[in-house]
Each structure stands twice: as structure tokens, then as C-alpha cells.
DSSP file (Angstrom, degrees, kcal/mol; ACC not computed):
  #  RESIDUE AA STRUCTURE BP1 BP2  ACC     N-H-->O    O-->H-N    N-H-->O    O-->H-N    TCO  KAPPA ALPHA  PHI   PSI    X-CA   Y-CA   Z-CA
    1    1 A X     >        0   0    0      0, 0.0     4,-1.8     0, 0.0     3,-0.2   0.000 360.0 360.0 360.0 -34.6   15.2    0.3   17.9
    2    2 A X  H  >  +     0   0    0      1,-0.2     4,-2.1     2,-0.2     5,-0.2   0.865 360.0  55.2 -60.3 -35.1   12.4   -2.2   17.3
    3    3 A X  H  > S+     0   0    0      1,-0.2     4,-2.1     2,-0.2    -1,-0.2   0.875 103.6  54.7 -64.7 -36.4   11.8   -2.1   21.1
    4    4 A X  H  > S+     0   0    0      1,-0.2     4,-2.5     2,-0.2    -1,-0.2   0.901 107.5  50.1 -63.1 -40.2   11.4    1.7   20.8
    5    5 A X  H  X S+     0   0    0     -4,-1.8     4,-2.4     1,-0.2    -2,-0.2   0.932 110.7  48.0 -64.3 -45.6    8.7    1.3   18.2
    6    6 A X  H  < S+     0   0    0     -4,-2.1    -1,-0.2     1,-0.2    -2,-0.2   0.844 113.2  48.5 -67.1 -30.8    6.8   -1.3   20.2
    7    7 A X  H >< S+     0   0    0     -4,-2.1     3,-0.5     1,-0.2    -1,-0.2   0.897 113.9  46.1 -71.0 -40.0    7.0    1.0   23.3
    8    8 A X  H 3< S+     0   0    0     -4,-2.5     2,-0.3     1,-0.3    -2,-0.2   0.834 128.1  27.5 -71.2 -31.7    5.8    4.0   21.3
    9    9 A X  T ><  +     0   0    0     -4,-2.4     3,-2.0    -5,-0.2    -1,-0.3  -0.665  67.7 171.0-130.1  75.7    3.0    2.0   19.6
   10   10 A X  T <  S+     0   0    0     -3,-0.5    -1,-0.1    -2,-0.3    -2,-0.1   0.732  75.6  66.0 -62.7 -21.1    2.0   -0.8   22.0
   11   11 A X  T 3  S+     0   0    0     -3,-0.1     2,-0.4     2,-0.1    -1,-0.3   0.678  89.2  81.5 -73.8 -15.4   -1.0   -1.7   19.9
   12   12 A X  S <  S-     0   0    0     -3,-2.0     2,-0.2    -6,-0.2    -3,-0.1  -0.728  73.3-144.7 -90.8 136.7    1.3   -2.8   17.1
   13   13 A X        -     0   0    0     -2,-0.4     4,-0.1     2,-0.2    -2,-0.1  -0.561  21.4-119.2 -92.0 165.5    2.8   -6.2   17.2
   14   14 A X  S    S+     0   0    0     -2,-0.2     2,-0.1     2,-0.1    -1,-0.1   0.652  87.6  95.6 -78.1 -14.5    6.4   -7.0   16.0
   15   15 A X  S    S-     0   0    0      1,-0.1    -2,-0.2     3,-0.0     3,-0.1  -0.453  86.6-103.5 -75.9 149.7    5.0   -9.4   13.4
   16   16 A X        -     0   0    0      1,-0.1    -1,-0.1    -2,-0.1    47,-0.1  -0.400  47.4 -91.4 -67.6 148.1    4.4   -8.2    9.9
   17   17 A X        -     0   0    0     45,-0.4     2,-0.2     1,-0.1    -1,-0.1  -0.287  44.4-111.3 -59.7 145.4    0.7   -7.6    8.9
   18   18 A X    >   -     0   0    0      1,-0.1     3,-1.7    -3,-0.1    -1,-0.1  -0.496  20.3-120.2 -77.2 149.7   -1.1  -10.5    7.4
   19   19 A X  T 3  S+     0   0    0      1,-0.3    -1,-0.1    -2,-0.2    28,-0.1   0.805 110.8  59.7 -59.4 -30.3   -2.0  -10.3    3.8
   20   20 A X  T 3  S+     0   0    0      2,-0.1    -1,-0.3    27,-0.0     2,-0.1   0.581  78.6 111.9 -79.5  -7.1   -5.7  -10.7    4.6
   21   21 A X    <   -     0   0    0     -3,-1.7     2,-0.2     1,-0.1    42,-0.1  -0.427  67.1-128.1 -67.2 138.0   -5.8   -7.6    6.8
   22   22 A X        -     0   0    0     -2,-0.1     2,-0.1     1,-0.1    -1,-0.1  -0.543  19.7-109.9 -84.9 150.6   -7.9   -4.8    5.3
   23   23 A X        -     0   0    0     -2,-0.2     2,-0.1     1,-0.1    -1,-0.1  -0.489  46.8 -90.8 -72.6 150.8   -6.6   -1.3    4.8
   24   24 A X    >>  -     0   0    0     -2,-0.1     4,-1.9     1,-0.1     3,-0.6  -0.406  28.0-132.6 -63.1 133.8   -8.1    1.3    7.1
   25   25 A X  H 3> S+     0   0    0      1,-0.2     4,-1.5     2,-0.2    -1,-0.1   0.838 107.3  59.6 -56.8 -32.9  -11.2    2.9    5.5
   26   26 A X  H 3> S+     0   0    0      1,-0.2     4,-0.9     2,-0.2    -1,-0.2   0.883 104.8  49.2 -63.2 -38.1   -9.9    6.3    6.5
   27   27 A X  H X> S+     0   0    0     -3,-0.6     4,-2.0     1,-0.2     3,-0.8   0.917 108.2  52.6 -67.0 -43.1   -6.8    5.6    4.4
   28   28 A X  H 3< S+     0   0    0     -4,-1.9    12,-0.3     1,-0.2    -1,-0.2   0.797 105.7  57.0 -63.3 -27.7   -8.9    4.5    1.4
   29   29 A X  H 3< S+     0   0    0     -4,-1.5    -1,-0.2    -5,-0.2    -2,-0.2   0.773 114.8  34.9 -72.9 -26.0  -10.8    7.8    1.7
   30   30 A X  H << S+     0   0    0     -4,-0.9    -2,-0.2    -3,-0.8     2,-0.2   0.687  98.1  83.9-107.7 -18.8   -7.7   10.0    1.4
   31   31 A X     <  +     0   0    0     -4,-2.0     9,-0.4     9,-0.1     2,-0.3  -0.545  50.7 173.6 -88.0 154.5   -5.3    8.3   -1.1
   32   32 A X        -     0   0    0     -2,-0.2     2,-0.2     7,-0.1     7,-0.2  -0.907  44.2 -67.7-146.2 172.3   -5.6    8.5   -4.8
   33   33 A X     >  -     0   0    0      5,-2.7     4,-1.9    -2,-0.3     5,-0.1  -0.478  38.1-145.1 -63.9 128.0   -3.7    7.5   -7.9
   34   34 A X  T  4 S+     0   0    0     -2,-0.2    -1,-0.2     1,-0.2    35,-0.1   0.698  94.9  53.0 -70.5 -16.8   -0.4    9.5   -8.0
   35   35 A X  T  4 S+     0   0    0     33,-0.1    -1,-0.2     3,-0.1    34,-0.0   0.927 132.1   2.0 -83.5 -49.0   -0.5    9.7  -11.8
   36   36 A X  T  4 S-     0   0    0      2,-0.1    -2,-0.2     0, 0.0    -1,-0.1   0.337  89.4-120.4-126.9   6.4   -4.0   11.2  -12.5
   37   37 A X     <  +     0   0    0     -4,-1.9    -3,-0.1     1,-0.2     2,-0.1   0.652  62.9 144.5  63.9  18.5   -5.4   11.7   -8.9
   38   38 A X        -     0   0    0      1,-0.1    -5,-2.7    -6,-0.1    -1,-0.2  -0.363  57.3 -83.5 -80.7 166.2   -8.4    9.4   -9.6
   39   39 A X        -     0   0    0     -7,-0.2    13,-2.6    -2,-0.1     2,-0.4  -0.259  40.6-131.3 -65.9 156.5   -9.9    7.2   -6.9
   40   40 A X  E     -A   51   0A   0     -9,-0.4     2,-0.5   -12,-0.3    11,-0.2  -0.918   7.6-142.1-113.5 139.4   -8.4    3.8   -6.1
   41   41 A X  E     -A   50   0A   0      9,-3.3     9,-2.9    -2,-0.4     2,-0.4  -0.884  19.0-137.5-101.6 126.9  -10.4    0.5   -5.9
   42   42 A X  E     -A   49   0A   0     -2,-0.5     2,-0.6     7,-0.2     7,-0.2  -0.715  14.7-169.0 -91.2 128.1   -9.2   -1.9   -3.2
   43   43 A X  E  >> -A   48   0A   0      5,-2.7     4,-1.6    -2,-0.4     5,-1.5  -0.920   1.1-172.9-114.2 102.3   -8.9   -5.6   -3.9
   44   44 A X  T  45S+     0   0    0     -2,-0.6    -1,-0.2     1,-0.2     5,-0.0   0.878  82.9  51.0 -63.8 -39.7   -8.4   -7.3   -0.5
   45   45 A X  T  45S+     0   0    0      1,-0.2    -1,-0.2     2,-0.1    -2,-0.0   0.926 119.4  34.4 -66.3 -46.0   -7.7  -10.7   -2.0
   46   46 A X  T  45S-     0   0    0      2,-0.1    14,-0.2    13,-0.0    -1,-0.2   0.618 103.2-131.4 -82.9 -13.5   -5.1   -9.6   -4.6
   47   47 A X  T  <5 +     0   0    0     -4,-1.6    13,-2.1     1,-0.2     2,-0.3   0.965  62.5 125.9  56.0  56.8   -3.7   -6.9   -2.2
   48   48 A X  E   < -AB  43  59A   0     -5,-1.5    -5,-2.7    11,-0.2     2,-0.5  -0.946  56.2-143.5-137.2 159.2   -3.8   -4.2   -4.8
   49   49 A X  E     -AB  42  58A   0      9,-2.6     9,-3.6    -2,-0.3     2,-0.5  -0.996  24.9-160.9-119.6 120.5   -5.2   -0.7   -5.3
   50   50 A X  E     -AB  41  57A   0     -9,-2.9    -9,-3.3    -2,-0.5     7,-0.2  -0.890  18.8-120.8-110.6 131.7   -6.4   -0.1   -8.8
   51   51 A X  E  >  -A   40   0A   0      5,-2.4     4,-0.8    -2,-0.5   -11,-0.2  -0.467  11.9-146.0 -67.9 132.7   -6.9    3.3  -10.4
   52   52 A X  T  4 S+     0   0    0    -13,-2.6    -1,-0.1    -2,-0.2   -12,-0.1   0.656  95.9  37.0 -74.3 -14.7  -10.5    3.8  -11.6
   53   53 A X  T  4 S+     0   0    0    -14,-0.4    -1,-0.1     3,-0.1   -13,-0.1   0.874 129.9  22.2-101.2 -60.4   -9.2    5.9  -14.4
   54   54 A X  T  4 S-     0   0    0      2,-0.1    -2,-0.1     1,-0.0    -3,-0.0   0.610  91.6-135.7 -87.9 -11.6   -5.9    4.6  -15.8
   55   55 A X     <  +     0   0    0     -4,-0.8     2,-0.3     1,-0.2    -3,-0.1   0.578  47.8 153.2  69.5  12.8   -6.5    1.0  -14.4
   56   56 A X        -     0   0    0     -6,-0.1    -5,-2.4     1,-0.0     2,-0.6  -0.569  39.1-138.1 -72.9 135.2   -3.0    0.7  -13.1
   57   57 A X  E     -B   50   0A   0     -2,-0.3     2,-0.4    -7,-0.2    -7,-0.3  -0.859  12.7-157.9-100.0 117.8   -2.8   -1.7  -10.1
   58   58 A X  E     -B   49   0A   0     -9,-3.6    -9,-2.6    -2,-0.6     9,-0.1  -0.802  19.5-125.7 -93.0 131.0   -0.6   -0.6   -7.3
   59   59 A X  E     -B   48   0A   0     -2,-0.4     7,-2.9     7,-0.3     2,-0.5  -0.349   8.4-143.2 -75.4 156.5    0.6   -3.4   -5.0
   60   60 A X  E     -C   65   0B   0    -13,-2.1     2,-0.5     5,-0.2     5,-0.2  -0.987  19.7-170.5-117.0 118.8    0.2   -3.5   -1.2
   61   61 A X  E >   -C   64   0B   0      3,-2.4     3,-1.8    -2,-0.5   -14,-0.0  -0.950  69.1 -15.7-117.2 123.8    3.2   -5.0    0.5
   62   62 A X  T 3  S-     0   0    0     -2,-0.5   -45,-0.4     1,-0.3    -1,-0.2   0.846 130.0 -52.3  54.0  37.0    3.1   -5.9    4.2
   63   63 A X  T 3  S+     0   0    0      1,-0.2     2,-0.5    -3,-0.1    -1,-0.3   0.520 115.9 114.9  82.1   5.3    0.0   -3.7    4.6
   64   64 A X  E <   -C   61   0B   0     -3,-1.8    -3,-2.4   -41,-0.1     2,-0.2  -0.940  65.1-130.3-114.7 120.2    1.6   -0.7    2.9
   65   65 A X  E     -C   60   0B   0     -2,-0.5     2,-1.0    -5,-0.2    -5,-0.2  -0.497  13.9-146.4 -66.2 129.8    0.3    0.7   -0.4
   66   66 A X        +     0   0    0     -7,-2.9     2,-0.7    -2,-0.2    -7,-0.3  -0.807  21.8 177.5 -98.9  93.6    3.2    1.1   -2.9
   67   67 A X        +     0   0    0     -2,-1.0     2,-0.3    -9,-0.1    -1,-0.1  -0.303  24.2 140.0 -98.2  49.6    2.0    4.2   -4.8
   68   68 A X        -     0   0    0     -2,-0.7   -33,-0.1     1,-0.1     5,-0.1  -0.708  60.8-102.6 -88.4 142.7    5.0    4.7   -7.1
   69   69 A X    >>  -     0   0    0     -2,-0.3     4,-1.7     1,-0.1     3,-1.2  -0.306  37.8-107.4 -59.5 149.7    4.4    5.6  -10.7
   70   70 A X  H 3> S+     0   0    0      1,-0.3     4,-2.5     2,-0.2     5,-0.2   0.836 117.8  55.2 -51.4 -40.2    4.8    2.6  -13.1
   71   71 A X  H 3> S+     0   0    0      1,-0.2     4,-2.0     2,-0.2    -1,-0.3   0.831 106.9  50.9 -67.1 -29.6    8.1    3.9  -14.5
   72   72 A X  H <> S+     0   0    0     -3,-1.2     4,-2.2     2,-0.2    -1,-0.2   0.881 110.4  48.7 -72.8 -37.5    9.6    4.1  -11.1
   73   73 A X  H  X S+     0   0    0     -4,-1.7     4,-2.5     2,-0.2    -2,-0.2   0.919 111.9  49.5 -66.3 -43.0    8.5    0.5  -10.3
   74   74 A X  H  X S+     0   0    0     -4,-2.5     4,-1.9     2,-0.2    -2,-0.2   0.908 111.3  49.2 -62.1 -42.4    9.9   -0.7  -13.6
   75   75 A X  H  X S+     0   0    0     -4,-2.0     4,-1.1     2,-0.2    -1,-0.2   0.902 111.6  49.1 -64.2 -41.1   13.2    1.1  -12.9
   76   76 A X  H  X S+     0   0    0     -4,-2.2     4,-0.7     1,-0.2     3,-0.4   0.908 111.4  49.0 -64.7 -42.5   13.4   -0.4   -9.4
   77   77 A X  H >< S+     0   0    0     -4,-2.5     3,-0.6     1,-0.2    -1,-0.2   0.831 105.9  57.8 -66.6 -32.2   12.7   -3.9  -10.8
   78   78 A X  H 3< S+     0   0    0     -4,-1.9    -1,-0.2     1,-0.2    -2,-0.2   0.789  99.7  59.1 -68.2 -27.6   15.4   -3.5  -13.5
   79   79 A X  H 3<        0   0    0     -4,-1.1    -1,-0.2    -3,-0.4    -2,-0.2   0.771 360.0 360.0 -71.0 -25.7   18.0   -2.8  -10.7
   80   80 A X    <<        0   0    0     -4,-0.7    -1,-0.2    -3,-0.6    -2,-0.2   0.462 360.0 360.0 -77.5 360.0   17.3   -6.3   -9.2
């Protein structure tokens, strides 16, 4: 299946994105805090998106913003 993905998207490599890669500006323009719909501030070094209103910091893992509400993240961490 991984071969199918690389054939469908030849511009993507099979390696995971590096932490220092920036999120696409287009993505930053359209995403918002799932809790209060406020803008998110991107911290490339910390790899987080922080809500400008509630100040919650959402992690970015492997180049993908994890925009789960805090209680869902806490519940997921409790399962581990």
C-alpha cells in the first residue's frame, strides 16, 4: 500500500517529515482552534499551534496538527 501512495503522490517521499519543516501557509490560513474557533499561532521550533484566545497549545506530530480538544488528548494519554 505504501507503494500506491508514492505512485499517487510522487512528490512525497516515504520518509516522515522532519520536525523543522514548516506547515503550509495555506493550511495556517484555514485552520482554527476547535474549542473556540480563534486563530492559531504557529511555533516552528516547538512544533505547536497555540490558540490566540484560550492559549491551548496543540502539538504537531510528523507534520500533522493534532487538533483534538484537551479532554480528548487527556483521555487518550490515560489509556496508555
